[in-house]
matplotlib code that plots the C-alpha trace (Angstrom):
import matplotlib.pyplot as plt

x = [-77.0, -75.7, -71.8, -69.2, -70.2, -67.6, -64.3, -63.1, -61.6, -57.6, -55.5, -52.3, -49.0, -46.7, -46.1, -45.7, -43.9, -41.9, -42.9, -44.1, -47.3, -49.3, -52.8, -54.7, -58.4, -58.7, -61.6, -65.4, -66.1, -64.1, -61.1, -58.7, -60.2, -59.8, -56.1, -55.1, -56.8, -55.2, -51.8, -52.2, -53.2, -50.1, -47.6, -47.3, -47.5, -50.0, -50.6, -54.0, -55.4, -58.4, -60.1, -62.9, -62.1, -64.3, -64.7, -60.9, -60.9, -63.4, -60.9, -58.0, -60.2, -61.4, -58.2, -56.4, -59.2, -58.3, -54.6, -53.0, -50.7, -52.2, -52.4, -54.3, -53.3, -55.7, -54.8, -56.7, -54.7, -55.4, -53.5, -49.2, -48.7, -50.7, -49.2, -45.7, -47.0, -48.7, -45.3, -43.0, -45.3, -45.5, -42.2, -41.2, -44.0, -42.6, -39.0, -39.5, -42.2, -41.6, -44.9, -47.0, -50.9, -52.2, -56.2, -58.0, -60.1, -63.7, -65.7, -69.5, -71.7, -72.5, -72.9, -70.3, -72.0, -73.8, -70.6, -69.3, -65.8, -66.0, -67.0, -64.3, -61.6, -62.8, -62.6, -59.0, -57.5, -58.5, -58.0, -55.1, -53.3, -54.1, -51.9, -49.3, -48.8, -48.6, -46.5, -44.0, -43.7, -43.4, -40.6, -38.9, -38.7, -38.1, -35.4, -32.9, -33.4, -33.0, -36.0, -39.5, -42.9, -46.0, -49.1, -51.8, -55.8, -56.6, -59.8, -61.2, -62.5, -59.4, -59.2, -63.2, -65.7, -68.8, -71.4, -71.4, -67.6, -65.4, -63.9, -63.4, -62.3, -59.7, -58.2, -57.7, -56.3, -53.9, -53.0, -52.0, -49.9, -48.4, -47.7, -45.6, -43.6, -42.9, -41.9, -39.2, -37.9, -37.5, -36.5, -32.7, -32.9, -34.8, -38.0, -40.9, -44.5, -47.5, -51.2, -54.1, -57.4, -60.6, -63.5, -66.6, -66.1, -69.1, -69.1, -72.2, -71.2, -71.2, -74.7, -76.0, -75.2, -75.6, -78.6, -79.9, -80.2, -76.8, -75.2, -77.3, -76.3, -72.4, -72.6, -74.5, -71.2, -68.8, -68.3, -68.5, -72.1, -70.8, -68.7, -65.4, -65.3, -63.3, -60.7, -60.5, -58.9, -56.8, -55.2, -53.6, -52.4, -50.9, -49.2, -47.8, -46.8, -44.9, -41.3, -43.4, -43.7, -40.4, -39.6, -42.8, -42.8, -44.9, -47.5, -51.5, -53.0, -56.4, -58.4, -61.6, -63.7, -65.8, -66.3, -64.1]
y = [-18.4, -21.0, -21.0, -24.0, -27.4, -28.3, -30.0, -33.6, -34.3, -34.2, -37.5, -37.9, -36.8, -37.8, -34.1, -34.6, -38.1, -38.4, -35.6, -35.7, -33.0, -31.7, -30.5, -28.8, -28.8, -31.7, -33.8, -33.3, -32.3, -29.1, -27.7, -29.4, -32.9, -32.2, -31.3, -34.0, -36.2, -34.5, -34.5, -38.0, -38.6, -36.6, -39.4, -37.6, -39.0, -37.1, -36.3, -34.7, -32.9, -31.7, -31.2, -33.5, -36.8, -39.0, -36.9, -37.3, -41.0, -41.2, -39.0, -40.9, -44.4, -43.1, -42.1, -45.2, -47.3, -45.6, -46.9, -43.5, -43.1, -41.1, -40.7, -38.7, -35.9, -34.1, -30.8, -27.1, -24.4, -21.9, -24.3, -23.8, -27.0, -28.8, -27.2, -28.3, -31.6, -31.7, -31.1, -32.9, -36.0, -35.4, -34.9, -38.2, -40.3, -38.4, -38.2, -34.6, -32.1, -30.9, -29.2, -27.4, -26.4, -24.2, -24.5, -24.3, -21.2, -20.2, -17.9, -16.2, -13.5, -10.8, -6.6, -5.3, -2.8, -6.1, -8.0, -8.9, -9.4, -12.8, -13.4, -11.3, -12.8, -16.7, -16.0, -14.2, -16.9, -19.4, -18.0, -15.6, -16.7, -20.2, -19.8, -18.1, -20.7, -23.3, -21.1, -20.4, -23.9, -25.1, -22.3, -23.5, -27.4, -26.3, -23.6, -25.1, -28.3, -25.3, -26.3, -26.5, -24.8, -23.7, -22.9, -20.6, -20.3, -16.9, -15.6, -12.8, -11.0, -10.3, -7.5, -7.4, -6.0, -8.1, -6.7, -8.8, -10.3, -7.8, -10.1, -12.7, -10.5, -8.7, -12.4, -13.4, -9.8, -10.8, -14.2, -12.6, -9.7, -12.5, -14.6, -11.9, -10.8, -14.4, -15.2, -12.8, -13.8, -17.5, -17.1, -17.1, -20.6, -22.2, -21.8, -20.7, -19.4, -18.7, -18.3, -19.0, -16.9, -18.3, -16.8, -19.3, -22.9, -25.5, -28.3, -30.0, -28.3, -24.8, -25.5, -27.1, -23.8, -21.0, -19.1, -20.7, -17.2, -16.2, -19.3, -18.2, -14.7, -15.7, -18.3, -15.2, -13.2, -15.8, -15.8, -19.4, -19.3, -21.7, -21.9, -23.6, -27.5, -27.9, -30.1, -26.9, -24.7, -27.9, -27.8, -24.8, -25.7, -28.8, -26.7, -24.0, -27.3, -28.8, -27.7, -26.2, -23.0, -23.0, -19.3, -17.9, -16.8, -14.2, -14.6, -14.3, -16.5, -15.7, -18.6, -17.3, -16.3, -13.1, -10.5, -7.2]
z = [130.8, 132.5, 133.1, 132.2, 133.7, 136.4, 134.7, 134.9, 138.3, 138.0, 137.5, 139.6, 138.0, 141.1, 141.6, 145.3, 145.7, 148.2, 150.3, 154.0, 154.5, 157.3, 156.9, 159.7, 159.7, 157.4, 158.8, 156.7, 153.7, 153.0, 151.1, 153.9, 153.2, 149.6, 150.0, 151.9, 149.0, 146.0, 148.4, 148.6, 145.0, 143.7, 145.9, 149.4, 152.8, 154.8, 158.6, 158.9, 161.9, 163.2, 166.5, 165.5, 166.4, 164.9, 161.8, 161.4, 162.1, 159.1, 156.7, 157.6, 156.7, 153.8, 152.3, 153.5, 152.1, 148.8, 149.2, 150.5, 153.3, 155.8, 159.3, 161.5, 165.0, 167.3, 167.5, 168.4, 166.7, 169.3, 171.7, 171.2, 173.3, 170.6, 167.6, 168.9, 169.5, 166.0, 164.5, 166.8, 166.4, 162.4, 161.9, 163.2, 161.8, 157.9, 159.0, 158.5, 157.3, 153.7, 153.0, 155.9, 154.9, 157.2, 156.2, 160.0, 159.9, 161.9, 160.3, 161.1, 160.2, 162.5, 162.1, 163.9, 165.7, 167.4, 167.5, 171.4, 172.0, 172.5, 168.9, 167.4, 169.6, 168.8, 165.0, 165.4, 167.7, 165.2, 161.9, 162.2, 165.7, 165.1, 161.7, 163.1, 165.7, 162.7, 160.6, 163.4, 164.3, 161.0, 160.4, 163.3, 162.1, 158.2, 158.2, 160.0, 157.4, 154.7, 152.8, 153.0, 151.7, 154.2, 152.3, 154.0, 153.4, 153.2, 151.6, 149.1, 152.0, 153.1, 149.8, 149.3, 151.6, 152.6, 155.4, 158.7, 157.8, 159.8, 162.2, 159.7, 156.8, 159.3, 160.1, 156.6, 155.7, 158.3, 157.5, 153.9, 155.8, 157.5, 154.8, 153.3, 156.0, 157.1, 153.6, 153.7, 156.7, 155.7, 151.9, 153.0, 154.4, 151.5, 153.0, 150.5, 152.2, 150.0, 150.5, 148.6, 148.6, 147.6, 147.3, 147.4, 147.2, 147.7, 150.2, 152.0, 155.7, 154.3, 152.5, 156.0, 158.0, 155.4, 154.1, 150.7, 149.3, 150.3, 148.5, 145.4, 145.6, 145.9, 143.2, 141.2, 141.8, 140.3, 136.4, 136.0, 137.7, 140.5, 143.4, 143.3, 143.8, 147.2, 144.9, 142.6, 145.8, 146.5, 142.9, 143.6, 146.9, 145.2, 142.6, 145.3, 147.3, 144.2, 142.8, 139.8, 141.9, 143.3, 142.4, 144.3, 148.0, 149.8, 147.3, 147.6, 144.8, 144.5, 143.3, 142.1, 139.4, 140.8, 138.9, 139.4]

ax = plt.figure().add_subplot(projection="3d")
ax.plot(x, y, z, "-o")
ax.set_aspect("equal")
plt.show()
């Protein structure tokens, strides 16, 4: 039996009016771009970053053509210099960063027994160390201001085992732990840090680089019989970025319909 149809795309409700938001890895067609779009639709001024210049320019043009206040900056989250430049430049453009959304991550599939050190280290450096760098830089900006929200993107594989994903799962579990510990450190300064853990989100790039049989298997594991639309994950980030989640910090919110 087929699951429910994809719900209707939401209208903006001004949940983020007046907020200045930075989102990493927001070019292309995945969760980052969907989050940038949803934040802009909720009234935010947005700075997106990515390592792909052309794709980022296309993302900025698309959002600007819809009337949104969006600009872009190149940033490789494995470089502390580039991360600091992102924070400094975005803060200047926005008049201060209210929300930092750390979406950058890198996956791959390899059995641990066959995995080379560089495969492990590359995934860890982008997905975990990169999130640490952007979280740390955002904390240093927000905590003296006495306000701010940081949202990290993890994955349900941080909880649930999957063959071929040792490096990615370890990195995403690390993002969860980083979120919880840094949230305790930031709470006294009025800064909230939370995390989303999606299971499986559909987007064209994923379909292009993934085995169709694997995607079908992942969809079958979902209670709705389909993967999430990227904007359905983005909606949860919008909630965490908004004042509606004012009492939440150090939380990892599963965005999933997977069976237990």
